[in-house]
N, CA, C and O atoms as a DFTB+ gen file, in Angstrom:
644 C
 N C O
     1  1     -30.717     -47.747     -98.761
     2  2     -29.704     -47.981     -97.754
     3  2     -29.610     -46.814     -96.778
     4  3     -29.479     -47.023     -95.572
     5  1     -29.677     -45.568     -97.299
     6  2     -29.640     -44.398     -96.435
     7  2     -30.788     -44.415     -95.447
     8  3     -30.621     -44.059     -94.281
     9  1     -31.965     -44.836     -95.922
    10  2     -33.152     -44.861     -95.068
    11  2     -32.958     -45.852     -93.916
    12  3     -33.305     -45.550     -92.774
    13  1     -32.418     -47.003     -94.205
    14  2     -32.185     -48.020     -93.171
    15  2     -31.149     -47.508     -92.169
    16  3     -31.316     -47.679     -90.962
    17  1     -30.087     -46.887     -92.662
    18  2     -29.067     -46.339     -91.783
    19  2     -29.641     -45.243     -90.884
    20  3     -29.315     -45.181     -89.698
    21  1     -30.487     -44.386     -91.438
    22  2     -31.129     -43.325     -90.651
    23  2     -32.000     -43.899     -89.546
    24  3     -31.980     -43.422     -88.412
    25  1     -32.754     -44.914     -89.884
    26  2     -33.621     -45.560     -88.883
    27  2     -32.771     -46.194     -87.790
    28  3     -33.096     -46.080     -86.608
    29  1     -31.689     -46.859     -88.174
    30  2     -30.810     -47.489     -87.199
    31  2     -30.182     -46.457     -86.267
    32  3     -30.153     -46.669     -85.055
    33  1     -29.684     -45.356     -86.798
    34  2     -29.079     -44.295     -85.991
    35  2     -30.115     -43.705     -85.043
    36  3     -29.820     -43.497     -83.866
    37  1     -31.319     -43.433     -85.531
    38  2     -32.378     -42.880     -84.682
    39  2     -32.741     -43.850     -83.566
    40  3     -32.933     -43.447     -82.419
    41  1     -32.833     -45.120     -83.910
    42  2     -33.192     -46.128     -82.911
    43  2     -32.121     -46.228     -81.830
    44  3     -32.441     -46.343     -80.647
    45  1     -30.866     -46.186     -82.225
    46  2     -29.785     -46.322     -81.253
    47  2     -29.591     -45.090     -80.397
    48  3     -29.317     -45.203     -79.202
    49  1     -29.730     -43.900     -80.997
    50  2     -29.392     -42.675     -80.275
    51  2     -30.584     -41.770     -79.988
    52  3     -30.575     -41.054     -78.986
    53  1     -31.575     -41.781     -80.809
    54  2     -32.695     -40.860     -80.666
    55  2     -33.639     -41.205     -79.540
    56  3     -34.267     -40.314     -78.968
    57  1     -33.751     -42.436     -79.218
    58  2     -34.713     -42.864     -78.194
    59  2     -34.032     -43.335     -76.919
    60  3     -34.682     -43.902     -76.042
    61  1     -32.758     -43.110     -76.811
    62  2     -32.049     -43.639     -75.652
    63  2     -32.413     -42.871     -74.389
    64  3     -32.538     -41.647     -74.389
    65  1     -32.577     -43.622     -73.330
    66  2     -32.837     -43.036     -72.015
    67  2     -31.514     -42.942     -71.279
    68  3     -30.556     -43.636     -71.620
    69  1     -31.459     -42.071     -70.251
    70  2     -30.237     -42.018     -69.460
    71  2     -29.968     -43.388     -68.827
    72  3     -30.895     -44.145     -68.540
    73  1     -28.711     -43.684     -68.621
    74  2     -28.350     -44.930     -67.966
    75  2     -28.606     -44.741     -66.474
    76  3     -28.028     -43.863     -65.834
    77  1     -29.467     -45.567     -65.945
    78  2     -29.910     -45.430     -64.564
    79  2     -29.941     -46.794     -63.908
    80  3     -30.422     -47.767     -64.490
    81  1     -29.426     -46.857     -62.693
    82  2     -29.521     -48.070     -61.889
    83  2     -30.216     -47.706     -60.584
    84  3     -29.790     -46.780     -59.894
    85  1     -31.271     -48.418     -60.244
    86  2     -31.978     -48.209     -58.978
    87  2     -31.748     -49.440     -58.121
    88  3     -32.190     -50.542     -58.448
    89  1     -31.047     -49.228     -57.018
    90  2     -30.649     -50.322     -56.133
    91  2     -31.367     -50.175     -54.794
    92  3     -31.422     -49.081     -54.231
    93  1     -31.912     -51.266     -54.292
    94  2     -32.565     -51.267     -52.986
    95  2     -31.490     -51.392     -51.912
    96  3     -30.618     -52.259     -51.979
    97  1     -31.573     -50.490     -50.901
    98  2     -30.509     -50.420     -49.895
    99  2     -31.062     -50.238     -48.480
   100  3     -32.198     -49.810     -48.276
   101  1     -30.209     -50.584     -47.517
   102  2     -30.476     -50.265     -46.122
   103  2     -29.498     -49.161     -45.709
   104  3     -28.698     -48.711     -46.530
   105  1     -29.551     -48.734     -44.482
   106  2     -28.700     -47.626     -44.020
   107  2     -27.215     -47.967     -44.126
   108  3     -26.415     -47.112     -44.506
   109  1     -26.840     -49.191     -43.799
   110  2     -25.427     -49.589     -43.883
   111  2     -24.930     -49.502     -45.326
   112  3     -23.798     -49.084     -45.569
   113  1     -25.767     -49.894     -46.275
   114  2     -25.385     -49.810     -47.690
   115  2     -25.129     -48.358     -48.100
   116  3     -24.209     -48.072     -48.866
   117  1     -25.948     -47.455     -47.583
   118  2     -25.786     -46.034     -47.903
   119  2     -24.457     -45.516     -47.356
   120  3     -23.716     -44.826     -48.056
   121  1     -24.164     -45.851     -46.112
   122  2     -22.887     -45.433     -45.519
   123  2     -21.708     -46.023     -46.300
   124  3     -20.701     -45.346     -46.510
   125  1     -21.832     -47.268     -46.724
   126  2     -20.777     -47.884     -47.533
   127  2     -20.589     -47.133     -48.853
   128  3     -19.462     -46.930     -49.305
   129  1     -21.704     -46.723     -49.467
   130  2     -21.623     -45.987     -50.733
   131  2     -20.926     -44.640     -50.536
   132  3     -20.110     -44.231     -51.362
   133  1     -21.250     -43.962     -49.450
   134  2     -20.584     -42.684     -49.150
   135  2     -19.076     -42.907     -49.052
   136  3     -18.295     -42.104     -49.562
   137  1     -18.672     -43.976     -48.409
   138  2     -17.244     -44.227     -48.202
   139  2     -16.501     -44.587     -49.489
   140  3     -15.271     -44.552     -49.513
   141  1     -17.214     -44.929     -50.547
   142  2     -16.536     -45.161     -51.828
   143  2     -15.970     -43.855     -52.394
   144  3     -15.176     -43.875     -53.334
   145  1     -16.376     -42.734     -51.825
   146  2     -15.901     -41.420     -52.266
   147  2     -14.869     -40.826     -51.305
   148  3     -14.492     -39.661     -51.430
   149  1     -14.418     -41.636     -50.348
   150  2     -13.467     -41.189     -49.330
   151  2     -12.256     -40.527     -49.965
   152  3     -11.614     -41.084     -50.855
   153  1     -11.959     -39.321     -49.486
   154  2     -10.814     -38.527     -49.930
   155  2     -10.903     -38.094     -51.394
   156  3      -9.936     -37.563     -51.940
   157  1     -12.058     -38.317     -52.034
   158  2     -12.198     -37.941     -53.445
   159  2     -13.268     -36.887     -53.676
   160  3     -13.045     -35.916     -54.399
   161  1     -14.436     -37.079     -53.058
   162  2     -15.564     -36.195     -53.345
   163  2     -16.402     -35.922     -52.096
   164  3     -16.430     -36.717     -51.156
   165  1     -17.071     -34.791     -52.117
   166  2     -18.126     -34.481     -51.159
   167  2     -19.374     -35.194     -51.673
   168  3     -19.612     -35.238     -52.880
   169  1     -20.169     -35.751     -50.763
   170  2     -21.365     -36.491     -51.158
   171  2     -22.603     -35.830     -50.557
   172  3     -22.663     -35.580     -49.353
   173  1     -23.576     -35.554     -51.399
   174  2     -24.874     -35.049     -50.961
   175  2     -25.892     -36.148     -51.237
   176  3     -25.975     -36.677     -52.346
   177  1     -26.656     -36.475     -50.218
   178  2     -27.717     -37.472     -50.370
   179  2     -29.041     -36.799     -50.090
   180  3     -29.210     -36.113     -49.083
   181  1     -29.979     -37.008     -51.001
   182  2     -31.313     -36.446     -50.853
   183  2     -32.319     -37.582     -50.747
   184  3     -32.450     -38.401     -51.657
   185  1     -33.027     -37.620     -49.619
   186  2     -34.093     -38.586     -49.403
   187  2     -35.399     -37.938     -49.837
   188  3     -35.707     -36.822     -49.419
   189  1     -36.154     -38.617     -50.657
   190  2     -37.357     -38.046     -51.268
   191  2     -38.377     -39.168     -51.496
   192  3     -38.095     -40.337     -51.233
   193  1     -39.551     -38.802     -51.984
   194  2     -40.564     -39.796     -52.360
   195  2     -41.468     -39.203     -53.439
   196  3     -41.647     -37.988     -53.523
   197  1     -42.023     -40.072     -54.247
   198  2     -42.904     -39.615     -55.338
   199  2     -44.186     -38.991     -54.812
   200  3     -44.830     -38.227     -55.531
   201  1     -44.571     -39.291     -53.588
   202  2     -45.805     -38.762     -52.997
   203  2     -45.560     -37.497     -52.170
   204  3     -46.497     -36.956     -51.582
   205  1     -44.330     -37.027     -52.119
   206  2     -43.934     -35.886     -51.287
   207  2     -43.835     -34.627     -52.145
   208  3     -42.879     -34.467     -52.905
   209  1     -44.812     -33.740     -52.029
   210  2     -44.838     -32.518     -52.849
   211  2     -43.586     -31.652     -52.694
   212  3     -43.021     -31.238     -53.706
   213  1     -43.128     -31.359     -51.471
   214  2     -41.902     -30.557     -51.347
   215  2     -40.688     -31.247     -51.982
   216  3     -39.805     -30.582     -52.525
   217  1     -40.650     -32.569     -51.911
   218  2     -39.552     -33.321     -52.535
   219  2     -39.555     -33.095     -54.042
   220  3     -38.518     -32.826     -54.648
   221  1     -40.728     -33.209     -54.626
   222  2     -40.879     -33.055     -56.074
   223  2     -40.554     -31.631     -56.499
   224  3     -39.973     -31.416     -57.563
   225  1     -40.925     -30.661     -55.673
   226  2     -40.655     -29.256     -55.992
   227  2     -39.164     -28.947     -56.004
   228  3     -38.705     -28.208     -56.875
   229  1     -38.391     -29.492     -55.063
   230  2     -36.970     -29.157     -55.000
   231  2     -36.100     -30.071     -55.860
   232  3     -34.929     -29.767     -56.090
   233  1     -36.648     -31.168     -56.330
   234  2     -35.878     -32.172     -57.072
   235  2     -35.144     -31.605     -58.296
   236  3     -33.947     -31.848     -58.445
   237  1     -35.827     -30.855     -59.177
   238  2     -35.112     -30.333     -60.360
   239  2     -33.941     -29.425     -59.989
   240  3     -32.918     -29.423     -60.674
   241  1     -34.079     -28.670     -58.933
   242  2     -33.005     -27.792     -58.482
   243  2     -31.787     -28.625     -58.040
   244  3     -30.648     -28.250     -58.317
   245  1     -32.025     -29.731     -57.367
   246  2     -30.915     -30.584     -56.927
   247  2     -30.234     -31.238     -58.128
   248  3     -29.011     -31.373     -58.152
   249  1     -31.016     -31.641     -59.114
   250  2     -30.426     -32.182     -60.343
   251  2     -29.539     -31.131     -61.005
   252  3     -28.438     -31.442     -61.458
   253  1     -30.014     -29.890     -61.061
   254  2     -29.214     -28.799     -61.634
   255  2     -27.918     -28.601     -60.848
   256  3     -26.859     -28.394     -61.441
   257  1     -27.996     -28.662     -59.531
   258  2     -26.795     -28.523     -58.701
   259  2     -25.823     -29.677     -58.943
   260  3     -24.607     -29.488     -58.947
   261  1     -26.370     -30.860     -59.142
   262  2     -25.532     -32.015     -59.432
   263  2     -24.717     -31.767     -60.696
   264  3     -23.519     -32.046     -60.738
   265  1     -25.371     -31.247     -61.715
   266  2     -24.684     -30.953     -62.974
   267  2     -23.670     -29.819     -62.804
   268  3     -22.576     -29.870     -63.366
   269  1     -24.035     -28.806     -62.033
   270  2     -23.167     -27.631     -61.860
   271  2     -21.919     -27.930     -61.033
   272  3     -20.861     -27.353     -61.287
   273  1     -22.024     -28.814     -60.055
   274  2     -20.915     -29.057     -59.134
   275  2     -20.196     -30.391     -59.353
   276  3     -19.246     -30.692     -58.630
   277  1     -20.612     -31.180     -60.308
   278  2     -20.004     -32.505     -60.512
   279  2     -18.499     -32.413     -60.754
   280  3     -17.730     -33.185     -60.182
   281  1     -18.087     -31.492     -61.581
   282  2     -16.664     -31.379     -61.899
   283  2     -15.868     -30.675     -60.804
   284  3     -14.640     -30.606     -60.868
   285  1     -16.572     -30.152     -59.797
   286  2     -15.891     -29.487     -58.683
   287  2     -15.702     -30.425     -57.496
   288  3     -15.160     -30.033     -56.463
   289  1     -16.161     -31.683     -57.654
   290  2     -15.933     -32.659     -56.594
   291  2     -17.158     -33.011     -55.773
   292  3     -17.026     -33.427     -54.622
   293  1     -18.353     -32.854     -56.339
   294  2     -19.583     -33.208     -55.624
   295  2     -20.265     -34.376     -56.304
   296  3     -20.416     -34.395     -57.526
   297  1     -20.674     -35.347     -55.511
   298  2     -21.469     -36.470     -55.990
   299  2     -22.803     -36.434     -55.267
   300  3     -22.854     -36.345     -54.040
   301  1     -23.885     -36.505     -56.036
   302  2     -25.227     -36.493     -55.446
   303  2     -25.901     -37.830     -55.697
   304  3     -25.863     -38.366     -56.805
   305  1     -26.519     -38.359     -54.649
   306  2     -27.330     -39.577     -54.740
   307  2     -28.744     -39.256     -54.282
   308  3     -28.955     -38.496     -53.337
   309  1     -29.697     -39.846     -54.968
   310  2     -31.102     -39.736     -54.583
   311  2     -31.548     -41.066     -53.995
   312  3     -31.276     -42.130     -54.550
   313  1     -32.244     -40.987     -52.852
   314  2     -32.756     -42.194     -52.205
   315  2     -34.250     -42.033     -52.012
   316  3     -34.707     -41.172     -51.260
   317  1     -34.995     -42.868     -52.695
   318  2     -36.447     -42.810     -52.613
   319  2     -36.938     -43.563     -51.381
   320  3     -36.466     -44.656     -51.069
   321  1     -37.891     -42.955     -50.694
   322  2     -38.527     -43.590     -49.542
   323  2     -39.830     -44.276     -49.939
   324  3     -40.611     -44.679     -49.076
   325  1     -40.063     -44.408     -51.237
   326  2     -41.260     -45.096     -51.715
   327  2     -41.190     -46.586     -51.390
   328  3     -40.118     -47.128     -51.119
   329  1     -42.351     -47.233     -51.422
   330  2     -42.409     -48.673     -51.214
   331  2     -41.931     -49.392     -52.468
   332  3     -41.936     -48.825     -53.561
   333  1     -41.528     -50.616     -52.306
   334  2     -41.029     -51.448     -53.412
   335  2     -42.028     -51.535     -54.566
   336  3     -41.626     -51.584     -55.728
   337  1     -43.324     -51.554     -54.256
   338  2     -44.316     -51.657     -55.337
   339  2     -44.429     -50.372     -56.172
   340  3     -45.138     -50.351     -57.178
   341  1     -43.746     -49.319     -55.766
   342  2     -43.701     -48.059     -56.518
   343  2     -42.415     -47.918     -57.325
   344  3     -42.131     -46.850     -57.866
   345  1     -41.646     -48.984     -57.405
   346  2     -40.327     -48.935     -58.041
   347  2     -40.398     -48.388     -59.470
   348  3     -39.563     -47.569     -59.852
   349  1     -41.358     -48.817     -60.246
   350  2     -41.472     -48.339     -61.632
   351  2     -41.774     -46.845     -61.677
   352  3     -41.251     -46.137     -62.538
   353  1     -42.607     -46.360     -60.766
   354  2     -42.898     -44.922     -60.703
   355  2     -41.644     -44.137     -60.320
   356  3     -41.415     -43.043     -60.836
   357  1     -40.847     -44.682     -59.434
   358  2     -39.591     -44.045     -59.026
   359  2     -38.645     -43.967     -60.225
   360  3     -38.069     -42.913     -60.497
   361  1     -38.490     -45.069     -60.932
   362  2     -37.622     -45.097     -62.111
   363  2     -38.096     -44.087     -63.149
   364  3     -37.288     -43.351     -63.715
   365  1     -39.396     -44.050     -63.400
   366  2     -39.930     -43.110     -64.387
   367  2     -39.676     -41.665     -63.963
   368  3     -39.317     -40.830     -64.794
   369  1     -39.857     -41.367     -62.687
   370  2     -39.607     -40.020     -62.167
   371  2     -38.139     -39.634     -62.380
   372  3     -37.841     -38.529     -62.831
   373  1     -37.239     -40.542     -62.055
   374  2     -35.814     -40.276     -62.228
   375  2     -35.473     -40.052     -63.700
   376  3     -34.734     -39.126     -64.034
   377  1     -36.007     -40.893     -64.576
   378  2     -35.803     -40.705     -66.025
   379  2     -36.337     -39.359     -66.482
   380  3     -35.680     -38.637     -67.231
   381  1     -37.537     -39.033     -66.020
   382  2     -38.172     -37.770     -66.436
   383  2     -37.351     -36.555     -66.033
   384  3     -37.443     -35.505     -66.669
   385  1     -36.548     -36.689     -64.979
   386  2     -35.735     -35.574     -64.494
   387  2     -34.272     -35.685     -64.930
   388  3     -33.417     -34.931     -64.464
   389  1     -33.997     -36.628     -65.824
   390  2     -32.652     -36.737     -66.387
   391  2     -31.596     -37.257     -65.443
   392  3     -30.407     -37.015     -65.647
   393  1     -32.016     -37.971     -64.410
   394  2     -31.055     -38.528     -63.456
   395  2     -30.377     -39.741     -64.096
   396  3     -31.040     -40.625     -64.639
   397  1     -29.070     -39.763     -64.023
   398  2     -28.291     -40.881     -64.550
   399  2     -27.479     -41.504     -63.435
   400  3     -27.312     -40.921     -62.364
   401  1     -26.982     -42.683     -63.698
   402  2     -26.115     -43.350     -62.733
   403  2     -26.903     -44.083     -61.665
   404  3     -28.009     -44.569     -61.901
   405  1     -26.315     -44.148     -60.503
   406  2     -26.851     -44.933     -59.403
   407  2     -27.771     -44.095     -58.510
   408  3     -27.394     -43.025     -58.035
   409  1     -28.968     -44.602     -58.300
   410  2     -29.903     -44.050     -57.316
   411  2     -30.393     -45.213     -56.469
   412  3     -30.133     -46.376     -56.778
   413  1     -31.099     -44.887     -55.405
   414  2     -31.460     -45.923     -54.455
   415  2     -32.933     -45.890     -54.069
   416  3     -33.595     -44.856     -54.150
   417  1     -33.418     -47.039     -53.652
   418  2     -34.749     -47.208     -53.086
   419  2     -34.542     -47.791     -51.698
   420  3     -33.890     -48.823     -51.539
   421  1     -35.105     -47.120     -50.687
   422  2     -34.941     -47.579     -49.308
   423  2     -35.587     -48.948     -49.131
   424  3     -36.725     -49.178     -49.542
   425  1     -34.845     -49.833     -48.522
   426  2     -35.352     -51.168     -48.241
   427  2     -36.554     -51.073     -47.299
   428  3     -36.537     -50.304     -46.338
   429  1     -37.582     -51.846     -47.577
   430  2     -38.749     -51.846     -46.699
   431  2     -38.392     -52.539     -45.390
   432  3     -37.576     -53.460     -45.355
   433  1     -39.016     -52.077     -44.329
   434  2     -38.732     -52.673     -43.028
   435  2     -38.929     -51.654     -41.930
   436  3     -39.847     -50.836     -41.987
   437  1     -38.083     -51.703     -40.946
   438  2     -38.188     -50.851     -39.780
   439  2     -37.738     -49.424     -40.122
   440  3     -36.549     -49.110     -40.074
   441  1     -38.703     -48.570     -40.465
   442  2     -38.380     -47.194     -40.859
   443  2     -37.707     -46.419     -39.741
   444  3     -36.776     -45.656     -39.995
   445  1     -38.156     -46.598     -38.520
   446  2     -37.569     -45.858     -37.401
   447  2     -36.091     -46.214     -37.208
   448  3     -35.270     -45.335     -36.946
   449  1     -35.760     -47.481     -37.335
   450  2     -34.367     -47.902     -37.207
   451  2     -33.538     -47.346     -38.363
   452  3     -32.414     -46.888     -38.161
   453  1     -34.093     -47.385     -39.572
   454  2     -33.411     -46.836     -40.747
   455  2     -33.093     -45.357     -40.536
   456  3     -31.973     -44.913     -40.788
   457  1     -34.079     -44.606     -40.074
   458  2     -33.911     -43.166     -39.839
   459  2     -32.811     -42.917     -38.813
   460  3     -31.935     -42.082     -39.037
   461  1     -32.849     -43.630     -37.695
   462  2     -31.817     -43.479     -36.653
   463  2     -30.438     -43.844     -37.183
   464  3     -29.443     -43.208     -36.836
   465  1     -30.384     -44.873     -38.026
   466  2     -29.097     -45.317     -38.554
   467  2     -28.520     -44.329     -39.571
   468  3     -27.304     -44.271     -39.752
   469  1     -29.367     -43.567     -40.223
   470  2     -28.883     -42.548     -41.156
   471  2     -28.325     -41.360     -40.386
   472  3     -27.188     -40.947     -40.613
   473  1     -29.129     -40.806     -39.469
   474  2     -28.634     -39.695     -38.640
   475  2     -29.523     -39.554     -37.410
   476  3     -30.749     -39.583     -37.511
   477  1     -28.904     -39.404     -36.270
   478  2     -29.636     -39.342     -34.996
   479  2     -30.590     -38.156     -34.895
   480  3     -31.562     -38.218     -34.142
   481  1     -30.338     -37.083     -35.631
   482  2     -31.204     -35.900     -35.564
   483  2     -32.341     -35.912     -36.585
   484  3     -33.201     -35.032     -36.555
   485  1     -32.359     -36.876     -37.471
   486  2     -33.411     -36.935     -38.496
   487  2     -34.686     -37.475     -37.875
   488  3     -34.690     -38.550     -37.275
   489  1     -35.776     -36.717     -38.024
   490  2     -37.069     -37.154     -37.484
   491  2     -37.810     -38.078     -38.442
   492  3     -38.790     -38.719     -38.063
   493  1     -37.344     -38.143     -39.675
   494  2     -38.034     -38.927     -40.700
   495  2     -38.769     -38.050     -41.692
   496  3     -39.310     -38.549     -42.678
   497  1     -38.796     -36.732     -41.443
   498  2     -39.466     -35.807     -42.361
   499  2     -38.745     -35.789     -43.713
   500  3     -37.521     -35.906     -43.790
   501  1     -39.533     -35.642     -44.761
   502  2     -39.012     -35.547     -46.123
   503  2     -39.358     -34.191     -46.708
   504  3     -40.363     -33.589     -46.329
   505  1     -38.547     -33.708     -47.619
   506  2     -37.260     -34.249     -48.012
   507  2     -36.227     -34.074     -46.904
   508  3     -36.352     -33.206     -46.040
   509  1     -35.214     -34.914     -46.956
   510  2     -34.107     -34.841     -46.019
   511  2     -32.820     -34.865     -46.824
   512  3     -32.640     -35.710     -47.701
   513  1     -31.936     -33.940     -46.523
   514  2     -30.669     -33.834     -47.239
   515  2     -29.524     -33.901     -46.239
   516  3     -29.561     -33.280     -45.177
   517  1     -28.515     -34.664     -46.604
   518  2     -27.340     -34.796     -45.760
   519  2     -26.103     -34.679     -46.649
   520  3     -26.033     -35.277     -47.723
   521  1     -25.137     -33.903     -46.182
   522  2     -23.897     -33.690     -46.923
   523  2     -22.745     -34.263     -46.104
   524  3     -22.597     -33.980     -44.915
   525  1     -21.933     -35.079     -46.779
   526  2     -20.749     -35.671     -46.159
   527  2     -19.507     -35.008     -46.747
   528  3     -19.447     -34.768     -47.952
   529  1     -18.518     -34.711     -45.908
   530  2     -17.270     -34.155     -46.414
   531  2     -16.447     -35.264     -47.075
   532  3     -16.886     -36.412     -47.142
   533  1     -15.280     -34.924     -47.552
   534  2     -14.447     -35.902     -48.256
   535  2     -13.930     -37.021     -47.354
   536  3     -13.428     -38.033     -47.842
   537  1     -14.052     -36.841     -46.045
   538  2     -13.658     -37.889     -45.101
   539  2     -14.825     -38.795     -44.726
   540  3     -14.682     -39.677     -43.879
   541  1     -15.979     -38.578     -45.355
   542  2     -17.149     -39.406     -45.079
   543  2     -17.869     -39.029     -43.799
   544  3     -18.679     -39.805     -43.290
   545  1     -17.583     -37.844     -43.270
   546  2     -18.223     -37.363     -42.042
   547  2     -19.373     -36.426     -42.399
   548  3     -19.309     -35.701     -43.392
   549  1     -20.418     -36.446     -41.584
   550  2     -21.546     -35.548     -41.825
   551  2     -21.054     -34.113     -41.692
   552  3     -20.503     -33.727     -40.661
   553  1     -21.258     -33.339     -42.731
   554  2     -20.863     -31.935     -42.747
   555  2     -22.057     -31.037     -42.435
   556  3     -21.932     -30.065     -41.689
   557  1     -23.212     -31.364     -43.005
   558  2     -24.437     -30.590     -42.794
   559  2     -25.621     -31.485     -43.119
   560  3     -25.488     -32.473     -43.841
   561  1     -26.777     -31.132     -42.580
   562  2     -27.996     -31.884     -42.893
   563  2     -29.194     -31.029     -42.544
   564  3     -29.115     -30.146     -41.690
   565  1     -30.316     -31.298     -43.217
   566  2     -31.550     -30.571     -42.926
   567  2     -32.756     -31.337     -43.434
   568  3     -32.684     -32.123     -44.378
   569  1     -33.851     -31.073     -42.774
   570  2     -35.144     -31.622     -43.174
   571  2     -35.916     -30.548     -43.929
   572  3     -35.656     -29.352     -43.794
   573  1     -36.854     -31.002     -44.712
   574  2     -37.782     -30.139     -45.430
   575  2     -37.125     -29.430     -46.611
   576  3     -35.901     -29.382     -46.733
   577  1     -37.958     -28.893     -47.458
   578  2     -37.510     -28.205     -48.668
   579  2     -36.740     -26.941     -48.296
   580  3     -37.147     -26.187     -47.412
   581  1     -35.628     -26.724     -48.981
   582  2     -34.801     -25.530     -48.762
   583  2     -34.548     -24.839     -50.095
   584  3     -34.803     -25.395     -51.163
   585  1     -34.047     -23.624     -50.006
   586  2     -33.782     -22.830     -51.204
   587  2     -32.483     -23.279     -51.877
   588  3     -31.650     -23.957     -51.276
   589  1     -32.343     -22.888     -53.113
   590  2     -31.119     -23.171     -53.845
   591  2     -29.929     -22.520     -53.158
   592  3     -28.837     -23.088     -53.148
   593  1     -30.120     -21.354     -52.591
   594  2     -29.048     -20.644     -51.895
   595  2     -28.520     -21.456     -50.710
   596  3     -27.310     -21.539     -50.499
   597  1     -29.425     -22.048     -49.944
   598  2     -29.007     -22.868     -48.799
   599  2     -28.204     -24.074     -49.278
   600  3     -27.163     -24.398     -48.706
   601  1     -28.684     -24.733     -50.320
   602  2     -27.957     -25.870     -50.880
   603  2     -26.573     -25.438     -51.364
   604  3     -25.570     -26.063     -51.019
   605  1     -26.519     -24.372     -52.163
   606  2     -25.249     -23.923     -52.731
   607  2     -24.251     -23.546     -51.651
   608  3     -23.079     -23.915     -51.733
   609  1     -24.700     -22.819     -50.646
   610  2     -23.794     -22.416     -49.560
   611  2     -23.228     -23.628     -48.837
   612  3     -22.032     -23.685     -48.551
   613  1     -24.077     -24.585     -48.547
   614  2     -23.612     -25.790     -47.836
   615  2     -22.654     -26.590     -48.710
   616  3     -21.637     -27.084     -48.223
   617  1     -22.967     -26.720     -49.985
   618  2     -22.095     -27.458     -50.911
   619  2     -20.734     -26.762     -51.008
   620  3     -19.695     -27.413     -50.901
   621  1     -20.741     -25.458     -51.207
   622  2     -19.479     -24.724     -51.347
   623  2     -18.622     -24.815     -50.088
   624  3     -17.402     -24.959     -50.171
   625  1     -19.262     -24.730     -48.919
   626  2     -18.506     -24.848     -47.664
   627  2     -17.925     -26.253     -47.509
   628  3     -16.787     -26.412     -47.069
   629  1     -18.706     -27.264     -47.869
   630  2     -18.216     -28.646     -47.769
   631  2     -17.061     -28.884     -48.730
   632  3     -16.087     -29.550     -48.377
   633  1     -17.161     -28.350     -49.936
   634  2     -16.085     -28.506     -50.911
   635  2     -14.804     -27.795     -50.454
   636  3     -13.698     -28.251     -50.747
   637  1     -14.960     -26.686     -49.739
   638  2     -13.808     -25.904     -49.273
   639  2     -13.192     -26.479     -47.994
   640  3     -12.073     -26.120     -47.625
   641  1     -13.916     -27.365     -47.327
   642  2     -13.425     -27.886     -46.039
   643  2     -12.305     -28.895     -46.204
   644  3     -11.793     -29.416     -45.213
């Protein structure tokens, strides 16, 4: 009986993956998601792709920041720019990095319109990070890989605003 109970406990808890939902979205859906945090949290969104080396390099640091600042009022979302046929690779990447909760996959279609709808200054370069204040307004944004210091400073300023 002990052996069966041990196997059951291991099966239920030992092999569990983080709870992850990957939802396909357009720019309007992203803005709607940001607004679900209105007056509650600062939101950082990171646009990345599995084929983007700088994205992959900075990804673990952003996950660490998510864990460090979650209780201080920061919510981080990851949005993959991969194609729909890469969905399983995206999910595996997120699992491998311990990402839980809701993440997104950019809807296929007019990339230029999507980019403009996210932010007028975004050229489409990845990685792209955008921070919204608690009022759902863009607080800061940048293209390309940045240091942990740049992320932390922007997050702290947004939280203090």
